[in-house]
C-alpha positions as CSV (number, residue, x, y, z in Angstrom):
1,M,-12.7,-22.8,4.3
2,R,-10.3,-24.9,2.2
3,R,-6.6,-24.8,3.3
4,T,-3.7,-26.0,1.2
5,A,-0.2,-26.1,2.8
6,T,3.2,-27.1,0.8
7,V,6.2,-27.7,2.9
8,L,9.3,-27.2,0.8
9,S,13.0,-27.8,1.7
10,T,13.5,-24.1,1.5
11,G,10.8,-23.1,3.4
12,C,7.0,-23.2,3.6
13,A,3.9,-21.7,1.7
14,V,0.4,-21.7,2.6
15,D,-2.9,-21.0,0.4
16,I,-6.0,-19.8,2.4
17,R,-9.2,-19.2,1.1
18,V,-10.9,-16.4,3.2
19,L,-14.4,-15.2,3.5
20,G,-13.7,-11.6,3.4
21,T,-11.0,-8.7,3.7
22,E,-11.6,-8.6,7.9
23,Q,-10.5,-12.4,8.0
24,L,-7.6,-11.9,5.4
25,I,-6.1,-9.3,7.6
26,R,-6.4,-11.4,10.6
27,Y,-4.4,-14.2,8.9
28,A,-2.1,-12.0,7.4
29,N,-1.1,-10.4,10.8
30,I,-1.1,-13.9,12.3
31,L,1.4,-15.3,9.9
32,L,3.8,-12.2,9.8
33,D,4.0,-12.3,13.6
34,Y,4.8,-15.8,13.2
35,A,7.4,-15.0,10.8
36,D,8.9,-12.3,12.9
37,E,8.8,-14.6,15.8
38,S,10.5,-17.6,14.3
39,H,12.9,-15.1,12.7
40,Q,12.0,-16.3,9.3
41,D,11.8,-13.6,6.4
42,F,8.4,-13.9,4.5
43,D,9.0,-14.4,0.8
44,E,5.6,-13.8,-0.5
45,L,2.4,-12.4,0.8
46,L,-0.2,-12.5,-2.3
47,I,-3.7,-11.6,-2.1
48,E,-5.9,-12.9,-5.0
49,K,-9.6,-12.0,-5.5
50,N,-10.7,-14.3,-8.8
51,R,-13.7,-13.7,-11.1
52,Y,-16.2,-15.7,-8.9
53,G,-15.2,-13.3,-6.0
54,A,-13.1,-15.8,-4.1
55,I,-10.4,-14.3,-1.8
56,W,-7.2,-16.1,-1.6
57,L,-4.3,-15.2,0.9
58,H,-1.0,-17.0,-0.1
59,F,2.0,-16.9,2.2
60,A,5.6,-18.4,1.9
61,V,8.5,-17.8,4.3
62,R,12.1,-19.0,3.5
63,P,14.7,-19.4,6.5
64,F,17.3,-17.7,4.3
65,S,17.5,-14.2,3.2
66,N,15.4,-14.0,-0.2
67,R,13.4,-11.7,-1.9
68,R,9.9,-10.0,-0.5
69,K,7.1,-9.7,-2.7
70,V,3.7,-8.3,-1.9
71,A,1.0,-8.4,-4.4
72,F,-2.9,-7.8,-4.9
73,I,-4.1,-10.1,-7.8
74,Q,-7.6,-9.5,-9.3
75,A,-8.3,-12.3,-11.7
């Protein structure tokens, strides 16, 4: 599994390639729980499945109030 993380001055973001829907749900649950416990609103929760069948979970938090975006993307 390849993980890429980027730390921004306004928050954090991570892109995680998952092996299937069950693993995706587990990672999303962990990340949402962390955002709740640390009192950081999530900014983006994106789920992407590319034309090769790879599934990616993108999650970003921002410490200040910001938009919330949830999307399912099929490329």
